[in-house]
C-alpha positions in Angstrom: 1.3 -11.6 -11.4 -1.5 -13.0 -9.4 -3.7 -10.8 -7.2 -3.2 -11.3 -3.5 -6.4 -11.7 -1.3 -5.7 -9.7 1.8 -7.5 -7.6 4.4 -4.5 -5.2 4.5 -4.3 -2.4 1.9 -1.4 0.0 1.7 -2.1 3.2 -0.2 0.6 5.7 -1.2 3.4 6.6 -3.5 6.2 4.1 -4.0 8.8 6.9 -3.6 7.5 7.9 -0.2 9.8 7.1 2.7 6.7 6.5 4.9 5.3 4.0 2.5 8.7 2.3 2.1 8.9 2.0 5.9 5.5 0.4 6.1 6.2 -2.0 3.2 9.5 -3.1 4.9 7.6 -3.7 8.2 4.9 -5.7 6.5 7.4 -7.8 4.7 9.5 -8.5 7.9 6.3 -9.7 9.6 5.4 -11.8 6.5 2.0 -10.1 6.2 0.1 -10.3 2.9 -1.0 -6.9 1.7 -2.3 -5.2 -1.4 -0.5 -2.0 -2.5 -2.5 0.7 -4.4 -0.4 3.5 -5.8 -2.0 6.9 -5.4 -1.1 9.7 -7.7 0.3 12.8 -5.9 -2.3 15.5 -5.4 -5.4 13.3 -6.1 -7.5 11.2 -3.8 -9.2 8.1 -5.0 -12.5 6.7 -3.7 -10.6 4.0 -1.8 -8.6 6.6 0.1 -11.8 8.7 0.9 -13.6 5.7 2.4 
C-alpha cells in the first residue's frame, strides 16, 4: 500500500470509539490523512510534539 502525503495525522488506537468517530468524519469529508497507531500506555515522540 502506498504512503499518503498529507498534513493531517491521526494518532490513536484503532479500537477507540473516539478515533473511529474521527476516521469516519475524515472519510465523509474526503480528507487525506495518515493514521499512526499508538500502543496503549505509551507515548511516542510524534505524540509528544
